[in-house]
C-alpha positions in Angstrom: 111.5 8.4 -12.8 108.2 10.1 -12.0 105.7 7.8 -13.6 102.0 8.4 -14.2 101.1 6.7 -11.0 103.3 9.0 -8.9 101.9 12.0 -10.8 98.4 11.0 -10.1 99.3 10.5 -6.4 100.8 13.9 -6.2 97.8 15.6 -7.6 95.4 13.6 -5.5 97.2 14.2 -2.2 97.5 17.9 -2.8 93.8 18.1 -3.8 92.9 16.2 -0.6 94.9 18.7 1.4 93.0 21.6 -0.2 89.6 19.9 0.3 90.5 19.3 4.0 91.4 23.0 4.4 95.1 22.2 5.2 96.1 24.8 2.6 94.2 27.1 0.3 96.4 26.3 -2.7 99.8 25.4 -3.8 102.2 24.9 -6.7 105.0 22.4 -6.9 107.8 21.4 -9.2 110.2 18.5 -9.7 113.5 18.9 -11.4 115.7 16.0 -12.4 119.1 16.2 -13.9 118.6 20.0 -14.4 115.4 19.6 -16.3 111.9 20.3 -15.1 109.9 17.1 -15.4 106.8 18.0 -13.4 104.8 21.1 -12.5 101.4 21.3 -10.9 99.2 24.0 -9.4 95.9 23.7 -7.6 93.7 25.7 -5.2 93.5 29.4 -4.5 95.9 32.3 -4.0 93.0 34.4 -2.8 89.9 32.7 -1.4 87.9 35.8 -1.1 88.4 36.8 -4.8 88.3 33.2 -6.0 91.7 33.8 -7.6 93.7 30.6 -8.4 97.3 29.8 -7.7 99.3 30.4 -10.8 102.8 29.6 -11.9 103.8 33.3 -11.5 102.2 33.6 -8.0 104.5 35.4 -5.6 105.1 33.8 -2.2 106.6 35.1 1.0 109.6 32.8 1.6 110.2 33.6 5.3 113.0 31.2 6.4 113.6 29.9 2.9 115.4 33.3 2.6 118.1 31.9 4.9 120.0 29.7 2.3 120.0 32.8 -0.1 121.7 34.8 2.6 124.1 32.0 3.3 125.0 32.0 -0.4 125.9 35.6 -0.2 128.2 34.8 2.7 129.8 32.0 0.8 130.5 34.4 -2.1 132.4 36.7 0.3 134.2 33.7 1.8 135.5 32.3 -1.5 136.6 35.8 -2.6 138.7 36.2 0.5 136.7 39.1 1.8 135.8 37.4 5.1 137.1 34.6 7.3 134.6 32.5 9.1 136.5 33.0 12.4 136.3 36.7 12.1 134.5 38.1 15.2 131.1 39.6 14.3 132.3 42.7 16.2 134.8 43.4 13.4 131.8 44.4 11.3 129.1 45.3 13.9 130.4 47.0 17.1 127.2 46.1 19.0 128.7 42.6 19.3 131.6 43.8 21.6 131.5 42.8 25.3 128.6 40.4 25.0 126.9 38.8 28.0 125.5 35.2 28.4 122.5 34.1 30.3 123.4 31.5 33.0 120.5 30.8 35.3 119.2 34.1 36.6 122.3 36.1 36.0 124.5 37.4 33.1 128.1 36.4 32.8 130.7 37.5 30.2 131.0 35.6 27.0 134.1 33.3 27.0 134.8 34.3 23.5 133.3 36.5 20.8 130.6 35.3 18.5 132.2 34.7 15.0 130.7 34.3 11.5 130.8 30.5 11.7 128.7 30.6 14.8 126.1 32.7 12.9 126.1 30.3 9.9 125.5 27.3 12.1 123.0 28.8 14.6 125.5 28.1 17.4 126.0 31.7 18.5 123.5 32.0 21.3 121.3 34.4 19.4 117.6 33.5 19.7 114.2 34.4 18.2 111.7 36.4 20.3 110.1 34.6 23.2 109.1 34.8 26.8 111.6 32.2 28.2 115.0 33.3 29.4 116.3 36.9 29.4 117.8 36.5 25.9 114.4 35.6 24.4 112.6 38.4 26.4 115.1 41.1 25.3 115.0 39.9 21.7 111.2 40.0 22.0 111.2 43.6 23.1 113.6 44.5 20.3 111.3 43.0 17.7 108.3 44.8 19.2 110.2 48.1 18.7 111.0 47.0 15.1 107.3 46.4 14.5 106.3 49.8 16.1 108.7 51.6 13.8 107.9 49.6 10.7 105.8 52.4 9.0 107.3 55.3 10.8 109.6 58.0 9.5 112.5 56.2 11.1 112.2 52.5 10.5 114.8 50.3 12.0 117.6 49.4 9.4 119.3 46.1 8.8 122.5 47.3 10.5 120.7 48.9 13.5 118.8 45.7 14.2 121.9 43.6 14.0 123.9 45.9 16.3 121.0 45.9 18.8 120.8 42.1 18.6 124.5 42.1 19.6 123.7 44.1 22.7 121.1 41.6 23.9 122.3 38.7 26.0 123.1 35.3 24.5 121.2 32.2 25.5 124.5 30.2 25.8 128.2 30.5 25.4 129.2 30.9 21.7 129.7 27.6 20.0 128.5 25.5 23.0 125.0 24.6 21.7 122.6 25.0 18.8 119.4 27.1 18.8 117.4 28.5 15.9 117.6 32.3 16.1 118.3 35.7 14.5 121.7 34.7 13.2 120.8 35.2 9.5 119.5 38.7 10.0 122.9 39.6 11.4 124.7 37.9 8.5 122.6 40.1 6.1 124.0 43.2 7.9 127.6 41.7 7.7 127.2 41.4 3.9 126.0 45.0 3.8 129.0 46.2 5.8 131.6 44.2 3.8 130.1 44.9 0.3 129.4 48.6 0.9 125.9 48.4 -0.6 122.6 47.5 0.9 122.0 43.9 1.5 119.1 43.9 -1.0 121.2 45.5 -3.6 124.0 43.0 -3.1 121.5 40.1 -3.6 120.1 41.8 -6.7 123.5 42.5 -8.3 125.3 39.3 -7.3 122.6 36.6 -7.3 119.1 37.6 -8.6 120.0 39.5 -11.8 122.7 37.0 -12.9 120.4 34.1 -12.3 117.4 35.8 -13.9 115.4 35.8 -10.7 113.4 38.8 -11.7 110.5 38.3 -9.2 112.6 37.9 -6.1 113.1 40.8 -3.7 112.4 42.2 -0.2 109.2 43.9 -1.5 106.7 43.6 -4.4 106.2 46.7 -6.6 102.6 47.7 -7.4 102.6 46.2 -10.9 103.3 42.8 -9.5 101.2 43.0 -6.3 98.2 41.3 -7.8 100.3 38.1 -8.1 101.1 38.1 -4.3 99.3 35.1 -2.8 97.3 35.8 0.4 98.1 34.0 3.6 95.6 31.8 5.6 95.7 30.2 9.0 93.5 27.6 10.8 90.3 29.2 12.1 90.0 26.6 14.9 86.8 25.2 13.3 88.3 23.1 10.6 88.4 26.0 8.1 90.8 28.7 7.0 90.9 32.4 7.8 92.8 35.3 6.3 96.0 36.3 8.0 97.2 39.9 7.6 99.7 40.2 10.5 103.3 41.3 10.4 105.9 38.8 11.8 109.6 39.2 12.6 109.7 42.7 11.4 108.3 41.8 7.9 105.6 44.0 6.4 103.0 41.4 5.3 101.8 43.5 2.5 105.3 43.9 1.0 104.1 47.2 -0.5 107.2 49.3 0.2 111.0 49.0 0.3 111.8 48.0 3.9 114.3 49.7 6.2 115.1 46.3 7.6 116.0 43.7 4.9 115.7 40.5 6.8 118.3 37.9 5.8 116.4 35.4 7.9 112.9 35.9 6.6 112.3 38.8 4.3 112.3 37.6 0.6 109.4 37.0 -1.7 109.7 34.9 -4.8 108.0 32.6 -7.3 108.5 28.9 -7.8 110.4 29.5 -11.1 112.8 32.0 -9.5 113.4 29.6 -6.5 114.0 26.8 -9.0 116.8 28.9 -10.6 118.4 29.2 -7.2 118.1 25.5 -6.2 119.3 24.4 -9.7 122.4 26.7 -9.4 123.2 24.8 -6.1 122.6 21.4 -7.8 124.9 22.5 -10.6 127.6 23.2 -8.1 127.3 26.9 -8.3 126.5 27.6 -12.0 123.4 28.1 -14.1 123.2 28.8 -17.8 126.9 29.8 -18.0 126.7 32.1 -15.0 128.9 31.1 -12.0 127.7 32.2 -8.6 129.8 29.9 -6.4 132.7 27.6 -7.2 132.0 23.9 -6.9 134.1 23.2 -3.9 132.4 26.1 -2.1 129.0 24.6 -2.8 130.2 21.2 -1.5 131.1 22.9 1.7 127.9 24.9 1.8 125.7 21.9 1.7 127.6 19.9 4.4 126.6 19.3 8.0 128.9 21.4 10.3 127.7 20.8 13.8 130.0 19.4 16.5 128.7 16.4 18.6 128.0 18.8 21.4 126.0 21.1 19.2 124.2 18.2 17.5 122.7 17.2 20.9 120.4 20.3 20.8 119.5 19.8 17.1 118.5 16.2 17.9 115.6 17.6 19.9 113.9 18.6 16.6 111.8 15.4 16.3 110.7 15.8 12.7 114.4 16.3 11.7 115.8 13.1 13.2 118.5 11.6 11.1 119.4 15.1 10.0 122.1 17.6 11.0 122.5 21.3 10.1 125.0 23.6 8.6 125.1 27.0 6.7 121.3 27.6 7.2 120.1 24.2 5.9 119.1 20.8 7.1 121.2 17.9 5.8 120.3 14.2 6.0 123.1 12.4 7.7 121.4 9.1 8.5 118.4 8.4 6.2 117.5 5.3 8.2 116.6 7.5 11.2 114.9 10.2 9.2 111.1 10.3 9.2 111.1 10.8 5.4 112.2 8.8 2.4 115.5 10.3 1.4 119.2 9.9 0.8 122.3 10.9 2.6 123.4 14.4 1.7 119.9 15.6 0.9 119.6 19.3 2.0 117.3 22.3 1.9 115.0 24.4 4.1 111.5 25.7 4.5 109.7 28.9 5.7 107.2 29.9 8.3 104.5 30.2 5.7 105.3 26.8 4.1 107.7 27.5 1.2 109.9 24.4 0.9 112.7 23.0 -1.2 114.9 19.9 -1.0 117.9 19.1 -3.2 119.0 15.4 -3.4 122.5 15.3 -5.0 122.5 11.4 -5.0 119.6 11.5 -7.4 120.2 14.8 -9.1 116.7 15.7 -7.9 114.9 18.8 -6.6 111.4 19.2 -5.2 109.9 22.7 -4.7 106.6 23.4 -3.0 105.0 26.8 -2.4 102.1 27.6 -0.1 101.1 30.5 2.2 99.9 29.0 5.5 100.5 30.6 8.9 102.8 28.5 11.1 103.2 25.9 8.4 107.0 25.2 8.1 107.2 21.6 6.8 103.7 20.3 7.2 102.6 16.7 7.1 101.2 17.5 3.6 104.6 18.7 2.5 106.3 15.5 3.7 103.6 13.3 2.0 104.3 15.1 -1.3 108.1 14.9 -1.1 107.9 11.2 -0.1 106.0 10.5 -3.3 108.6 12.3 -5.3 111.8 11.0 -3.7 110.6 7.4 -3.5 110.1 7.5 -7.3 113.9 7.8 -8.0 
C-alpha cells in the first residue's frame, strides 16, 4: 500500500522538481483496485498569472491520445467492422501503389500497409524530419498542415491521411519498427468506417459513456481558463512560456480543428484520464458501461512485435525491457527495465509530459499530468512512478 512515507516522498520529489524548474506544476493520482487512494497537486498552471494547478486543470495529451485512438480501433475490430489485415487502401485510396525508400532511390512496396502495421508502428510511416526522403516529405506535408491551420481550407483528418499514404515509406511494411504518424491515419480509418467525424465517434462511443466530459480535440471558451500553459527550458536553468503549434495541433485549442489528430490532438483532465485507464484495468467496463470486451482488452494491452521489429524498438534506451503493441509500451522483462515494475505493465506518455501506467499484476494505476515542452517521460516522471510502484 501507499504508506505515509511514500506519500511524503512523492510530495517532496515533485516539490523539488518544481523548485529546480524541471516543471512549472503537476498533478498526479494513484488508483488501486479501482479506487483512488492518492491525489496531489503542486505548482503553477500559469506562471505569469500565478494560477495554481488544480484538479480540473486541462492538459494537452499529445501522444497519450494514441491509446484512445487504438481503443476506437479495438471497438471496430470486436464488432467485426474491420479486419487487422485489411489494407489501409481499402479505406484511404492514397495508400495505393506506395513506394519505399531504399538508399537514395524509391522502390515499390512488397505488400500494402495494413491496419495491424498501423497499430504497431511497423508500417514505415514516419514523423517529420530531415533524414531520409520519407521524413523530408512528411515534414513538408506537416508544414503545409500548419500553414493552412487557420485558413478557410484547413487540412482535414482524411486529407492528411491520404497525403501521408502518398509519401514514401521509410521501410518495407512489417519489416521494422519506427514511431510515426500511424495513429493519425487510424483516426481517419475510424472516420471512414463509422461514417461520422473521428471526434464525434470518440465523443459518442467513449467519452460520453465514460463521463469524460472535459476530453476533446478543442476547449470551448467557458473552459479555456482551466487550460494549463506550456513551458520549456530557457537554457539558463529556468522556464519560458511556449506558445508554438506542433504536429498540426493548434496550441490554443480555441476552435474545432479540421484535422482531428488521433496521434496527438486530445486535451483532458486527470479525472477524465483516470476514467479511461480504469476502464482498461476493469477489462473494458466502468460503472456498468462496457466499452470493450475483456478478451479484447487482454489483446489490446499485449506486446505484438516480431523479433525482427523488436530489434528497432530495442534502440529506445529508456524502454529497455519493454516491447510495444497497439500504441502502448509493455514491460516484457522487468529485470532489464530501468524502472521498478512488473511484467505486463503498460501505458504511454505525451510530448508535453502527460503519462499513465497500468499495472495489472498489482491492480494499480499511476497518472501524472504536466505541460513541459519535449518532456515525454522525464526523469522526474520515472522517480515518481518508482515510488508508487515499489510500494505495492
